[in-house]
N, C-alpha and C positions, 0 to 999 in steps of 0.2 A: 574950423572943424578938423579933428585930428584922427589918426589911426594908430594902432599899436599892433605890431606883427612879431610873432615869436617863432623863429625857425629852430627846430630841434633835430639833432642827429647829424647826418652826413653832409658832405660838401654838396651833393646834389640838391639836398633840401635848401641849403643856403643859396645855391644858384637859383633855384625856383623862387625863393623869397625875393631875390633881386628883381625878378620880372613881376612878381605880385606888387612890389613897391612901385614900379613904373605905372601899373594899372591904377593903383590907388592915388598916386600923385596926379595922374591924368584926370582924375575926377575932381581935382582941386583940394583934396585932403592933404594934410601935412603930417609927417611922421612925428609922433610924440617922443620926447626925450625920456630917458630913464627917470622915474619918479614923478613924471608929469601926467596926472590923471584928469586934468581939466579939459572939458570939451572934446573928449574922445567919443566918437560915434561908431567906429568900426574897430573890432578886435579880431585878430585871426591867428591861427596856429598852422605851421607846416609840420605835420606829425611824423614821427619816426616809430616804427614797430619792431626794430631789431631787438630791443630789450624791453622788458616790462616796465622798468624804471621810467623810460621816456613816456610810455602810455599813461603811467600813473601821474606824471606831471600834467598831461593833457586834462585828465579828470579833475585834478586839483584846481587848475586854472579856470576851467569852465564853470565849476561850482561857484567860485568867487565872482566870476563875471556875471553869471545869472542872478546872483544875489544883488548885484549893483543895478540890475535893470529896474528895480523898484524906485530908484532915485534918478535915473537918467535914461534917455533914449539911446539904445545900443543895439548894434547888429553884431553877431558873432559868426565866424566861419571857420571851417576846418578843411585842410587839403593835405597833400603829401602822401605818406605811406600809412594806410589804415587797413587793418585786417578786417575781414568780413564780420567776425563776431563783434569786434569793437564798433564797426561802422553802424550796425543796427542800433546800438546804444547811443552812439553820438548823434544819429539822426534825430533823436528825441531831445538832445541837450543843446545842440548848436542850431542856429537859424538856417545855416547852409553848410552842407558837406558836398564837396565837389572834387573831381579828379583834375589833375593839373592841366590836362588838355582843354578843359572848359574855362580856363582863366579869362580869355578875352571877353566873355559875356558876363563876367562878375559885376561890372558897374550897373548893368540893367537889373540884375537881381537885387542888388543893394537898394536901388531906387524903388523897386516894387514893394519893399517893406515900409515905404512911407517916410523914410528919412531923407530929406532933401540934401543935396550936395552942392557945393559952390558952383560947379559946372554942370549944366543940364544936358539933356539928350541931344541938343544941337552940337555939342562938342564933337570935334573931328576924330575922337579916339577910334571909333569903329571904322571910319574911312581908312585909318592908318593900319589897323590891326585886324580887320575882318568884321563883317556883320554877324549878328546872331543867326544861328542856323535855323531854318524852318522846322517847326515841330517842337522847339524848346519854349519854355514859358517866356523867355526874353523876347522871342519873336511873336508869340501868340497873345501876349498881354495877360498872362495868368495872374492871379492875385498875389503870388509870391509866397504862399504859405505851405503848399504841398507840391513838392517837385519830384515826382517819381523818376523823371529823366535825369535829375541832378542829384543822384544819391551816392556819389562817390564810389561807384562800382568800377574796379580796375578793368574788368572784362570789357567795359564799354569804351576804353581809351582807343582812339582812332589815329591813323596817320595824319589825316586832315587836321584833326584837333591839335596834335602835337606840332605840326608845321605852323599853325597859327600861334601856338604858345611860343615857339622859338623865334617867331618874327617880332615878338614884343622885345624891344631893346631893353636890356637889364639896366637897373640903377646900381652900378657896381659899388660895392661897399668899400673898396680900396682903390687908390690911384696907382698902386704898385703891382698888386697881384690880382688876377682875374680868373674866374671859372668860365669855361666854355663847354657846355653840354654837347655831346656828339651823338648820343642815343638815349633812349628811355626803355626801361623794362629789361627782362631777362628770359631766355629760353632754356636755361640750364637745369632748373628745378632741383637744386640741391635739397636734400631731405630736411635739413635744418632751417631752411631759408623760406621766407614768405614773400620775397620780392615779386615773383611772377603773379602773385595774388594781390599785391598792393600797387604795383607799377605796371602790370600787364606784360604782354609779350614784347620782344625786342622791336623797336622802331628806330631806324637810323635817320639822323638828320641829314639834309642835303649837304653834300661836300661843298657846294658853292657857297651856301650860307656859312658853314664853318670857316672856310678860308677867308671869306669876306670879314667875318668878325675878328679872326686872328689878325688879319691885315690892319684893321682899324685899331686894334689894341696896340700892335707894334708901332704904328704911326703915331699913336697918342703917347708913346713912351712907357708903356707897361713893361715890367722887367721879368715877370713870372706869369706864365699862362698854363693853367691846369685843365687838360681835356678830361671831361667827365662822362662816365657811363657805368652801368652795372656790370658790363662785360665788354670793355672797349675793343678787345682784339677780335670780336665777332662783328665789328662795325661793317656795314654794307652787305652782309650776307642775306639779310631779309629783303634786299632789293633785287634779287635774282640776276646778279651780274650787271645791273643798270647803275651801279654805284662803285666808287673806288673801294678797294680793300683797305684795311687799316694801315699796313705798311705803305701803300700808295698814298694814303691821306697824309701820313707823316712825311713822305718825300715832298709833297706839295708845301707842307708847312715849313719843311727845311729850306725850301727855295725862298719862301717869304723871309726866313731868317737871314739868308744870304743877301737879300735885297735891303735888309735893315742892319747890316754890319754885325749880324749875330749878337745883337745887343740885348738879348733876353733869353730866358730859359723856358723850355716847354716840357711839362710833365704830363703823364696820363695815369689815370686810375679809375677802376681797377681792372687789370687784365685777368684772364683765367689761365692758370698754369698749363692746361691742356693745349692752349692755342698760342703759347709763346714760341715762335719759330725762330730758326737761325736767320731767316729773311728779315724778321722784325728787328733783331739785334744788330744785323749788318746795316740796316737803314739808320738806326740810332747812332751807330759809329760813324756813319758817313756825313752827318750833319751836326756841326758844333752846337746849333741852337737846341737840339734834342738832348736834354740833360742826361748825364750818366747816372741814372737812378731807375731802379725797377722795383715795383711792388709785386711780390710773388706770394699770394695768399695760400699757403700750404693747407691750413686748417687742421691737419693732423700729420704725424710722421709715420702712421701705421697703415698699411695697405688695406686691411680688413675694415678699419674705421673709415677710411676714404671710400671704400666700396659702399658701406652703409650710408655714408653721407651723399652718395651718388655724385661724386666728384669726377669720375671717369678718367682718372689718371692714377699712376702708381708712383711710389717714391723713386723708382728707377728713372722714370720719366723726368721727375723734378731734378734728380742728380744730373741728367743730361742737359737740362735747361741751364742749371747753374754752371756746369762745365763750359758750355758754350758762352755764357755771359762772361766768365772769367777770362776766356780766351779772346773774345771779341772786344769786350769793354773791361779791361783788367782793373780799372779804378772805379768802377760803378758801385754805388751804394745799393744794398739789397735789403728791402723791407719785407715783412710778412705778417700774416694773421694766423693765430693758433687758437683753437677752441679746446678747452680742457673740460673733462667730465661729460663728454657726449654720451648719449644713451648707450649703455652696454660697454663703454670703454673700461677695460680692465687696467690694473696697475701696470701690467707688462706692456700693454698697448700704449699707455701714457709714456712709458720709458722710451718708446720709439720716438715720440715727439721731443722728449728731452735730448735724445741723441741727435735728432735733426738740428736742434738749436745749436749744439756744439759743433756739428759737422759743417753747417753752412755759414756760421759766424755772421748772423744777420746784423745789420747796422741799426735796425729797430724791429721790434715785434709787438704787435697789438694783440695782447693775450686776453681772451674772454672766457668767463665761466659759462658753460652751456646753460641756457634756459629755453624750455620748449616754447615755440611760437604757435598759437592756434592758427590752423590753416596749413601749416607746413606738415609734411608727411611724418616727420619724427615726433610730432606732438601726440601721435597715436601710440607711441612706444613708451615703455616705462622709463621715467626719469630716475634711474636706479643708482646714480652716483650721488652720495650725500653732499649737502652744502659744505660741510666741514672738509670732506675729501676734495671737493672742487677747489676750495680755498688753499688747501695744502699744495695741490698741483700747480695752482696759479702762482704761489709763492716760489716754488721750485723753478719754474720757467722764468719768472721775473729775475731771480737771482742769477740764473745762467746768462740772461741777457746783459745784466750789469757787469758780471764777471768777464763777459766777452768784450763788451764795449770799453771798459775802463782802460785796458792797455792800448787799445787802438787810438782812443782820443789822447791818452797820455803821450803817445808817440808823436802827436801833432804839435806838441809844445815846442816853440822855436821855429816852426814852419810858417811860411807866408802863404795864405790861401785866399782865393777870391770868394767874397761873400756878398750877398744882397742885403742891404739895410732896409727893413720894412717899416719900422715904427719905433716910438719911444714908449717904454713901459711906464705908465703914470705912477705905479706903485714904487718901483725901484729907482726910477729916473734914468736907467740905462737905455741905450739904443738896443734894439733886438733885430735879428735877421736870421739868415740861414746860409749854409754852404750850398754848392751845387747838389750835393748828396742829401740836402735837407737836414743837416745837423744844426740844431739851434745854436745861435751865436749871441753873445752879449759883449758890448763894447761902449766906450765913452768917446763921443764925438759930437760935432755940431749937428743941428737938425737939417742942415743943408745936405747932409749925406743920405737922408731918408729918400728912398726911391732910386738909389744909385748902387752900382757895384763898386766895392772898395777892396784894396788889398789889406788883409788883416794878418798881423803877426800874432800868432797864438801864444798867450802868456800863461794860461792855466786851463785845466780841463777837469770836467766831471765825467762820469760814465756816459751820460746822455747829452752833454752840451759842452761847448768850449767858450772861452773868453779871450779877448785880445785887445790890441791897440792898432791904430792905423799905421801902416808900414810906409 
């Protein structure tokens, strides 16, 4: 018996999918390969609600899956980031909609639908990952068809549930790079964002658990570890002083790096610009294992737009952060996120975002056309920037990014830089990887270099990537 799992959207969803895979593997199910539809009994989606396009994909897949139920026994489930308005519809389309903290009792729910699995209830999965909580259908023996407690409502996400979720050992999708979640949810309530309504409020993972996982990954030879959270630099604040702060957590990880010859890179995403302190940057500079790379999601370069976005910082604050970054970590790569066409954004206000792109000279910018998300505050406001105008602004910022990066990467030609080789591209045949600043790299070499750091002599450059040969 097999399962098919579809993670959509961000790195956090992909990390959650790795734990879902562990649960399904623990039931004796086998992951189906692409194009293999035979004997699949469970299909699931880890949803993303950041853009409507991702939600449209969910609707498209569940329609096809439900049509196939006439021919085969199949259970479908949905988890991840689901908006309240969509959740009500999905409860009628999927057999099971659940929040990610309810993952450990997924096997019992699947069995209640009457589909046997290779490993029965005597399996030790629950002994390793926690028993079903009293009051849930899994504990009470409900018939599995109506689950009011299991409705995917983010407001019901609990610390106890998240701790059980994090205790599930992930089935890492790579042997080179790994995601390590350090928190779930967000308390910032940006007006354009629905994460507090899809992921719940901030819950920090135990630092002991985080450090143990990082230590295991380092010992296993992983070369890139990415700490994940919706707002990583508020880590520990929800524990009322009973937990490390984010800089303190990074110091502990830095010590793990020293114990392992600093033979890996550690990244974190996403921080909130308001909380990027000099202390954080100084910790990054003190430990070689902490990569010289910062993701600073501005979202806009205009103070009035930032105020309406409820970002709680000004451009002057961001300039101070970047000034400190350049002073403390002069070689650090700087990434950002920008939204164009936010509700009420005038052309003059957009020009401030364009100016910020030129001023800060980002190494990468993820530029998004604004789309209202049901449940977020700004969804109540008029979406008054036309699609055509959003596209125009998107193209302007994209060109500014390319114009900024082209000379920077061109200057790297002839240099020798340290890069991590991560995989071979099956389409082009080239090996791929990235620099410490996460600049994509292409090279020709043996497969033996995959999963290792190499010295690369840069021979050619494009605006957003470089190519080279072993030095």
